[in-house]
Backbone as a ProteinNet text record, in pm:
[ID]
protein_1_A
[PRIMARY]
MIDEKFALLRTHRNNIMRYRRLLNTKLTECERQFIERRLSEERSAMEKLAASTFPLAFQIPAKSTETPAPETI
[TERTIARY]
82.2	0	86.9	186.2	273.6	357.2	395.9	471.9	389.9	260.1	172.6	163.6	156.4	149.1	280	393.2	521.5	530.6	480.1	481.2	395.4	280.1	193.8	261	327.5	399.4	508.4	582.5	685.9	623.9	510.4	443.4	402.5	343.1	305.3	429.1	536.8	659.7	714.7	715.4	765.9	678.9	548.3	458.1	482	500.1	526.2	655.2	758.4	885.7	868.5	792.8	770.6	694.7	590.6	513.5	598.9	687	775.7	869.6	922.1	1009.2	932.1	808.9	728	699.5	682.8	656.7	776.9	894.4	1014.1	1032.1	938.5	946	851.2	859.2	771.9	634	531.9	396.3	297.8	185.8	77.7	13.5	-64.9	-130.7	-225.3	-293.2	-385	-308.7	-197.3	-114.6	-59.9	-14.9	41.1	-65.6	-185.2	-293.5	-326.3	-329.1	-357.6	-250.7	-124.8	-15.2	-13.3	-39.4	-44	-156.9	-271.4	-383	-346.3	-283.8	-241.8	-136.2	-44.3	57.7	-7.6	-103.7	-175.3	-248.9	-310.8	-382.9	-287.8	-171.7	-73	-19.4	10.1	59.5	-44.4	-168	-275.9	-291.6	-289.6	-303.3	-185.1	-66	52.3	44.9	4.3	-7.3	-111.7	-223.6	-329.6	-280.5	-213.6	-161.4	-53.3	34.3	140	79.9	-23.8	-87.5	-154	-210	-274.5	-172.1	-58	46.9	127.6	155.1	233.5	148.9	57.1	-37.4	20.9	145.2	204.9	228.2	194.6	219.9	303.8	418.9	506.5	483.5	458.5	436.4	546.6	590.4	690.7	617.1	655.4	586.2	603.6	499	504.3	604.7	673.4	770.6	696.9	746.8	689.4	748.7	664.1	713	761.8	733.6	778.4	926.6	995.6	1136.3	1144.1	1230.4	1239.7	1295.1	1250.9	1299.4	1444.9	1526.1	1667.7	1678.8	1774	1795.2	1872.4	1836.4	1909.4	1993.7	2105.5	2197.3	2192.1
-119.4	0	126.3	128.9	245.2	258.6	143.7	147.9	211.7	183.1	243	394	436.9	581.2	649.7	585.4	642	650.7	549	550.7	666.4	688.9	800.3	934.8	945.5	1069.6	1096.7	991.9	1008.2	1050.2	990.7	1025.8	1172.5	1218.9	1360.5	1449.7	1411.8	1490.6	1499.7	1387.3	1386.7	1471.9	1464.6	1547.5	1695.4	1731.2	1870.6	1918.9	1836.1	1873.7	1891	1800.5	1810.1	1938.2	1970.2	2092.2	2217.3	2217.1	2331.7	2349.8	2237.8	2246.7	2301.2	2254.5	2301.7	2451.8	2502.6	2645.9	2730.3	2670.7	2743.5	2742.6	2684.5	2680.8	2785.1	2800.2	2894.6	2829.9	2892.9	2838.5	2947.6	2904.8	3000.1	3028.4	3133.8	3168.4	3057.1	2996.5	2886.5	2766.1	2732.1	2621.2	2650.4	2774.6	2814.2	2803.9	2849.7	2841.5	2696.7	2611.7	2470.2	2407.2	2434.1	2374.5	2429.7	2558.2	2615.3	2552.4	2527.9	2463.3	2320.6	2246.2	2108.6	2106.7	2202.1	2212	2234.4	2322.3	2348.5	2223.6	2151.9	2029.1	1922.1	1909.7	1810.4	1845	1972.5	2014.3	1984.4	2017.5	1994.1	1845.1	1763	1618.4	1563.2	1613.9	1566.8	1606	1729.1	1774.1	1692.2	1665	1585.7	1443.7	1383.3	1247.7	1244.8	1343.1	1349.4	1366	1447	1467.4	1339.6	1261.4	1136.8	1026.5	1033.5	933.3	960	1087	1128.8	1223.8	1171.8	1258.5	1336	1312.2	1383.9	1529.7	1615.2	1757.5	1805.3	1856.2	1906.2	2055.4	2097.5	2238.6	2289.6	2409.5	2472.7	2535.8	2502.6	2560.6	2712	2779.8	2925.3	2965.4	3074.6	3122.3	3172.9	3137.2	3181.4	3316.2	3406.1	3537.2	3534	3423.5	3409.8	3375.4	3423.9	3387.8	3257.9	3167.8	3038.6	3056.9	2971.2	2974.6	2931.9	2991.6	2950.7	2807	2736.7	2599.1	2593.6	2496.8	2478.8	2353.9	2358.1	2244.4	2169.4
0	0	0	89.4	96.7	-30.5	-89.7	-215.4	-326.8	-328.7	-430.1	-412	-286.9	-261.1	-299.3	-270.6	-311.8	-464.5	-532.2	-678.9	-730.9	-669.2	-710.2	-682.4	-568.9	-538.1	-640.9	-679.4	-782.3	-915.5	-948.9	-1073.8	-1074.2	-964.2	-954.5	-963.3	-893.4	-897	-1038.9	-1109.4	-1247	-1338.5	-1319.9	-1400.9	-1373.5	-1248	-1211.1	-1276.5	-1271.7	-1335.4	-1486.3	-1548	-1692.4	-1727.4	-1650.1	-1677.2	-1656.8	-1557.2	-1537	-1655.8	-1706.5	-1825.2	-1944.9	-1960.7	-2073	-2064.4	-1941.9	-1926.1	-1966.9	-1972.5	-2015.4	-2166.7	-2238.8	-2384.9	-2443.1	-2573	-2642.3	-2659	-2599.9	-2602.9	-2640.6	-2696	-2717.2	-2582.5	-2574.2	-2448.3	-2403.4	-2497.6	-2466.7	-2409.5	-2471.5	-2423	-2283.4	-2264.3	-2134.4	-2024.7	-2052.5	-1954.4	-1920.8	-2022.8	-1999.6	-1910	-1940.4	-1863.3	-1721	-1705	-1570.3	-1488.3	-1553.6	-1484.4	-1445.5	-1536.3	-1505.8	-1395.4	-1397.9	-1294.6	-1158.4	-1153.2	-1028.7	-980.1	-1070.5	-1035.1	-983	-1045.9	-1002	-863.7	-841.2	-708.7	-601.3	-631.2	-534.8	-504.4	-608	-590.2	-510	-536.8	-464.5	-317.7	-289.4	-150.5	-75.2	-140	-76.8	-47.6	-143.4	-124.9	-16.9	-17.4	84.1	223.1	235.3	365.6	415.4	325.6	368.4	393.8	326.9	345.1	471.3	496.6	612.4	696.7	777.9	848.6	966.1	999.5	1112	1075.6	1167.3	1147.6	1264.2	1234.3	1337.5	1352	1476.1	1501.6	1593	1564.2	1647.7	1765	1886.8	2001.2	2004.5	2048.9	2058	2164.8	2139.9	2237.9	2360.6	2472.7	2598.4	2634.5	2684.5	2725.7	2869.6	2938.7	3076.1	3078.6	3178.8	3193.6	3270.7	3228.7	3297.9	3438.8	3529.1	3665.9	3667.3	3754	3759.5	3809.9	3751.7	3792.3	3922.5	4004.4	4129.8	4119	4185.2	4180.5	4310.7
[MASK]
+++++++++++++++++++++++++++++++++++++++++++++++++++++++++++++++++++++++++

């Protein structure tokens, strides 16, 4: 199951790279809009798949305004 998700992530990554390369070529406005839309769809699909594959979210704790108590030895 996890291997299938990794394969899908690689596929999305490869598609994103291909669309980025295509955007660096000479395109008509219609072609450019199509590729930009596909690029956006691929990024969204990859983010959704990555979030479901790796559901952990690491948060940086907020800085405390309190001063820490001095340590005793």
